[in-house]
C-alpha positions in Angstrom: -31.3 3.0 -57.0 -32.5 -0.4 -55.4 -28.4 -1.2 -54.6 -27.8 2.2 -52.7 -31.2 2.3 -51.2 -30.4 -1.5 -50.2 -27.2 0.4 -48.3 -28.9 2.8 -46.9 -30.8 0.9 -45.1 -27.6 -1.7 -44.1 -26.6 2.1 -43.0 -29.3 2.4 -39.9 -29.9 -1.1 -39.2 -25.9 -1.2 -38.4 -26.2 2.6 -36.2 -29.2 1.3 -35.1 -27.9 -1.9 -33.1 -24.4 0.3 -32.3 -26.9 2.7 -30.1 -28.1 -0.1 -28.2 -25.5 -0.1 -25.4 -24.7 3.6 -25.5 -21.7 4.2 -23.1 -22.5 5.8 -19.9 -19.4 7.3 -18.1 -20.9 7.1 -15.2 -21.7 2.9 -14.9 -18.4 1.6 -13.2 -16.7 -1.7 -14.5 -15.6 -4.1 -11.9 -11.5 -3.5 -12.3 -9.1 -6.5 -12.0 -5.7 -6.1 -10.3 -2.3 -7.9 -12.2 0.2 -9.8 -11.6 3.0 -11.7 -13.4 5.3 -14.5 -12.6 8.0 -15.3 -14.9 8.3 -19.6 -16.0 9.9 -21.3 -18.4 7.3 -20.8 -20.6 6.6 -17.2 -20.8 5.8 -14.8 -19.1 2.4 -16.4 -16.9 -1.1 -13.2 -16.2 -3.1 -14.4 -13.7 -6.1 -11.5 -12.3 -8.5 -11.5 -9.9 -11.6 -8.4 -9.4 -11.0 -5.9 -6.9 -13.4 -5.7 -4.2 -13.8 -4.0 -1.1 -13.4 -6.1 2.4 -15.7 -5.1 5.2 -16.7 -5.2 8.9 -20.4 -3.4 8.6 -22.2 -3.6 6.3 -23.8 -2.1 4.0 -20.3 -2.4 2.1 -19.4 0.0 -0.8 -18.5 -0.9 -4.0 -16.2 -0.3 -6.3 -18.3 -1.0 -9.6 -22.0 -1.2 -10.9 -21.5 -4.1 -13.3 -19.2 -7.2 -13.6 -16.8 -7.5 -16.3 -17.7 -9.6 -19.3 -15.0 -9.4 -21.0 -11.2 -9.6 -20.8 -8.9 -7.4 -23.2 -5.4 -8.1 -22.8 -3.1 -5.9 -23.5 0.9 -5.0 -23.5 3.5 -2.5 -25.0 6.5 -2.4 -26.5 8.7 -0.4 -23.6 7.5 1.0 -20.5 5.4 4.2 -21.1 3.4 2.1 -24.2 1.4 2.5 -26.2 -0.4 -0.3 -25.3 -2.2 -2.2 -28.1 -4.4 -5.6 -27.5 -3.6 -8.8 -27.6 -5.7 -11.2 -26.9 -9.7 -11.0 -25.9 -11.2 -13.8 -22.7 -14.3 -14.1 -21.9 -14.9 -13.0 -18.1 -15.1 -16.4 -16.5 -10.5 -16.5 -17.6 -8.4 -15.2 -14.9 -5.3 -15.8 -16.4 -3.1 -16.1 -19.5 0.2 -17.4 -20.5 2.6 -15.0 -23.1 5.2 -17.0 -24.7 8.7 -15.3 -24.1 10.1 -14.0 -27.0 13.9 -14.3 -25.8 16.2 -14.0 -22.8 16.2 -11.1 -21.1 12.8 -9.2 -23.2 10.4 -7.3 -20.8 7.1 -7.6 -20.4 5.2 -4.8 -19.6 0.5 -5.8 -19.7 -2.4 -4.7 -18.5 -5.4 -6.1 -18.4 -8.7 -4.2 -19.8 -12.4 -5.2 -18.2 -15.6 -4.4 -20.4 -19.0 -4.8 -20.3 -21.5 -3.4 -22.4 -23.0 0.7 -22.1 -19.8 0.8 -20.2 -16.5 3.3 -20.0 -13.8 0.0 -20.1 -11.2 0.5 -16.8 -7.2 -1.2 -17.0 -6.0 -2.7 -14.5 -3.2 -2.1 -13.3 0.3 -2.6 -15.7 2.9 -4.3 -15.3 6.1 -5.0 -16.0 8.1 -8.4 -15.5 11.6 -9.7 -17.5 13.2 -13.1 -17.7 16.4 -11.7 -17.7 19.7 -14.3 -15.8 20.3 -14.3 -11.9 22.8 -11.6 -11.0 26.0 -12.7 -8.4 24.2 -11.4 -4.2 25.2 -11.7 -1.1 25.3 -10.3 2.2 27.5 -6.9 2.7 29.0 -7.3 7.0 30.5 -4.2 6.6 27.3 -2.3 8.4 27.7 -4.8 12.1 25.9 -7.0 13.0 22.2 -4.9 14.7 19.4 -6.9 14.0 18.5 -2.5 13.8 20.5 -0.6 11.1 18.2 1.8 9.4 21.7 2.4 6.3 24.3 3.5 6.3 27.2 4.9 3.8 30.7 3.3 2.4 33.9 5.4 1.1 34.5 5.2 -2.0 37.7 3.2 -1.0 36.2 1.2 0.8 38.4 1.5 4.1 35.1 3.5 6.5 32.0 2.5 6.7 28.7 4.4 8.5 25.6 3.3 9.9 22.6 4.2 12.6 21.7 2.1 14.6 17.9 2.5 16.3 18.2 2.0 20.0 15.1 1.7 22.1 15.1 3.2 25.4 12.0 3.0 27.2 9.5 4.8 27.2 8.9 5.6 23.9 12.2 6.8 23.1 14.8 6.1 20.8 18.3 6.5 20.2 19.8 7.4 16.8 23.2 6.5 17.2 25.8 7.0 14.4 28.8 4.7 13.5 32.0 5.2 12.3 34.0 2.0 11.2 37.5 0.7 9.8 37.0 -1.5 6.9 39.2 -4.2 6.1 38.1 -6.5 2.7 34.4 -4.9 4.3 34.8 -6.6 7.9 34.0 -4.4 10.7 37.9 -4.1 12.4 36.3 -1.1 14.9 32.8 0.6 15.5 32.7 4.6 17.9 30.0 6.2 18.2 30.1 9.7 17.2 26.8 10.4 17.5 23.5 9.0 18.9 20.9 11.5 17.5 22.1 11.1 13.5 20.4 10.5 10.1 21.5 10.1 7.5 25.2 9.7 6.5 27.4 10.9 3.8 30.8 10.5 3.6 32.3 13.3 1.6 34.0 12.0 -2.4 37.0 12.6 -0.5 36.9 10.5 1.7 37.8 13.1 4.8 34.2 14.0 6.1 31.1 12.6 7.0 28.1 14.7 7.0 25.2 14.0 8.4 21.7 15.3 10.6 21.4 16.1 13.9 17.9 15.5 15.4 19.4 17.2 18.1 19.8 20.7 17.5 18.4 20.2 13.8 21.1 21.0 12.1 24.1 19.3 9.4 27.3 18.6 11.4 30.3 17.9 9.0 32.6 15.5 11.2 36.7 15.7 10.2 37.5 12.0 10.2 40.8 12.6 10.8 41.0 15.1 14.2 37.4 13.9 15.2 36.0 17.4 15.5 32.8 18.4 14.2 30.9 21.7 13.1 27.4 21.6 13.0 26.2 23.8 9.7 22.4 25.3 10.8 19.6 24.6 9.1 15.9 25.2 9.9 12.8 22.8 8.4 15.8 20.2 8.5 14.0 17.8 11.5 11.8 15.4 8.5 14.8 15.1 5.6 15.4 11.9 4.9 18.8 12.5 3.1 21.5 14.5 2.2 24.0 14.4 -0.2 27.3 15.8 -0.8 27.6 17.4 -4.7 31.0 15.9 -6.8 33.8 19.4 -5.1 32.1 18.1 -1.9 31.5 21.7 -0.7 27.3 22.0 -0.8 25.2 19.6 0.6 21.4 19.4 -1.2 19.2 18.1 1.2 14.5 18.3 0.6 11.8 19.6 2.9 9.1 18.4 4.0 6.6 20.9 5.4 2.7 22.1 5.7 3.4 25.0 3.1 5.1 22.2 0.8 8.1 20.2 -0.9 11.0 22.2 -2.0 14.6 21.0 -2.8 18.0 23.5 -1.9 21.4 23.8 -1.2 24.0 24.7 1.3 27.1 26.0 1.5 29.6 23.2 4.0 31.3 25.8 4.9 27.9 27.7 6.3 26.0 30.1 5.1 22.2 30.4 3.7 20.4 27.6 2.2 20.0 28.1 -2.2 16.1 27.2 -2.8 16.9 24.2 -6.2 13.0 23.6 -6.9 10.3 26.1 -6.1 7.6 25.2 -3.4 6.0 21.7 -4.4 2.8 21.9 -2.7 1.4 18.6 -1.2 -1.4 18.8 -2.6 -1.4 18.7 -5.2 0.2 15.6 -5.5 3.0 17.1 -7.4 5.2 17.6 -4.9 8.4 16.7 -4.1 9.0 13.3 -2.3 10.6 12.5 1.0 13.3 9.7 -0.1 16.6 9.8 -1.8 19.3 12.4 -3.5 22.2 12.2 -5.8 23.8 14.4 -7.1 25.5 13.6 -10.9 29.5 12.9 -11.5 28.9 15.8 -13.4 27.9 18.8 -10.5 24.9 19.2 -13.3 22.2 17.6 -12.2 20.3 16.5 -8.6 18.0 13.2 -8.6 15.2 12.6 -6.8 12.0 11.4 -7.2 8.5 13.1 -7.3 5.0 12.8 -8.2 3.7 13.6 -11.1 -0.5 13.4 -11.9 -2.6 15.0 -14.6 -6.2 14.5 -15.8 -7.3 16.0 -11.9 -4.6 13.6 -10.9 -5.7 9.8 -12.6 -2.6 9.3 -13.4 -0.7 9.2 -10.5 2.6 8.7 -10.2 6.0 8.5 -9.1 9.1 9.4 -11.2 13.0 9.9 -11.7 13.3 13.7 -11.9 16.1 15.7 -12.5 16.9 19.5 -10.8 19.6 21.7 -12.3 22.0 22.2 -9.4 22.4 25.8 -10.4 18.3 26.8 -10.0 16.9 26.9 -12.7 14.7 24.2 -12.2 13.8 20.8 -13.5 15.3 19.9 -16.6 13.9 16.3 -17.5 12.4 13.4 -15.3 11.9 10.2 -16.7 7.6 9.2 -17.2 6.1 6.6 -16.0 2.8 4.6 -15.8 0.2 5.4 -13.4 0.6 3.3 -10.6 4.3 3.1 -10.6 6.6 4.2 -7.7 10.3 5.0 -9.3 12.1 6.3 -6.0 16.3 6.3 -4.5 18.2 7.1 -7.7 21.7 7.1 -7.2 24.0 7.6 -10.3 26.9 5.7 -11.5 30.8 6.9 -10.4 31.3 6.9 -14.2 27.9 9.2 -14.7 27.0 6.1 -17.7 24.0 4.7 -15.4 20.9 4.8 -12.9 20.3 2.4 -10.2 16.7 3.2 -8.7 14.0 0.8 -7.4 10.6 0.6 -8.3 7.4 -0.7 -7.7 6.5 -1.7 -11.4 6.4 -5.7 -11.3 4.1 -5.3 -8.7 2.8 -2.1 -8.3 -1.2 -3.7 -6.9 1.3 -5.0 -3.8 4.2 -1.8 -3.4 6.3 -4.4 -3.9 10.0 -2.8 -4.8 12.7 -5.0 -7.5 16.0 -2.8 -8.6 16.5 -1.2 -11.6 19.5 0.2 -13.9 18.6 3.1 -16.4 21.2 3.5 -19.4 21.5 6.8 -18.9 22.7 7.6 -22.7 20.2 5.0 -24.4 17.4 5.2 -22.0 17.0 2.0 -22.4 16.4 -0.1 -18.2 17.1 -3.8 -17.4 15.7 -5.1 -14.2 18.4 -7.2 -11.6 17.5 -10.5 -11.3 18.0 -10.8 -7.4 17.7 -14.6 -6.1 14.3 -15.7 -5.3 13.2 -14.4 -1.8 15.7 -11.5 -2.4 13.1 -8.5 -2.4 14.8 -4.8 -2.0 14.0 -1.7 0.6 12.1 1.5 0.0 13.6 2.5 2.7 18.0 2.2 1.4 18.9 3.7 -1.9 21.1 1.4 -3.9 24.6 2.3 -3.2 28.4 1.9 -6.4 30.7 0.1 -5.6 32.4 1.1 -8.7 30.6 0.4 -11.7 29.2 -2.1 -11.6 28.6 -3.4 -8.0 25.4 -2.9 -6.2 24.7 -2.2 -2.6 21.0 -2.5 -1.5 18.4 -3.7 1.5 16.5 -5.4 1.4 14.4 -9.0 3.2 15.1 -12.8 2.4 12.4 -14.9 3.6 11.5 -12.3 5.8 15.1 -10.9 7.5 16.4 -7.8 7.0 19.7 -6.7 5.4 22.4 -5.6 3.6 23.3 -7.1 0.0 25.6 -6.9 -2.9 25.0 -7.8 -6.6 27.2 -7.4 -9.8 24.7 -5.9 -12.3 
């Protein structure tokens, strides 16, 4: 009986202690912003408390209380789940996690904690310590510093690119050039349009399609004859990209209007556009992003970047999503951690791999890195580029065969096009 009374007393004491700091969901603990750098010893995690910088006062704050401790959490893969790895006092702002081996990836976050307040996780970060890949400058788009992007024919004999030309008084020309290449060097370049966008070669390399900003239409340019024909399309003015079907009979594109975003295809022979997705209002934060598209080599899927949110917008992220080319809707997507932006997907010619850009290595700074996903296993790996070479999300990676990728990037602040062996 005495033992029972003792146990009962301890039970009430423990619960009373627990209730000393009940969780108040209205209290905000200051979050931190996490960065990970790869060192010879492993992964160095550094974080700083997030604060709002104001010019005038009073200045609003992100938090009601400061963190009392930080819990380091890690995950085995890109989607978690996260597990506790280490807990540090609030005066600590860094830690080192040893690498298990070369090519091993780490997903981590830092959770701010204080008594009586809900814990707040930082931005999750994914880092790798792979081997550097061979990369080189790509000369096939000419020498202009104002090249906005281009395409290369599959046989490597031709390229097309857009050059932005300032005509003064806020007027610009977007000049479309068609080139002949020898060993990736421009031998000749011909100006074929002064208001073009998003040029793409047909799969057989005999035609070039691009968006005409002058008359809101698709232009199909025959490379042999130099003749072009117009395919009128409504709401095309803000379309960032177009993509050919593998059989060359269709072009896919997406539109962004006040009504929402939508994926379409239209026959290259003309006719009415065919919707491939429902209207996805931007206001719902689940819209198709106005970025580049890719069509699978088997003709079945069109890949794109789409915003997804759950729990009333608390899990905003941009994922690579796939829509059926037949029009039956979304078939699958590769989910990510909140705050990550995966964008600009491109199928490899054999359809076994998917190249894409992502902010998962630097989500707080919106710095992109280049990734490859194995479409059979679903596993991904980061392509480790030379230090200081940063891919740009203004251009989707282009496959040159199944083991080399063309991409736009900046190196020491200077923009250019580069290739890398994967």
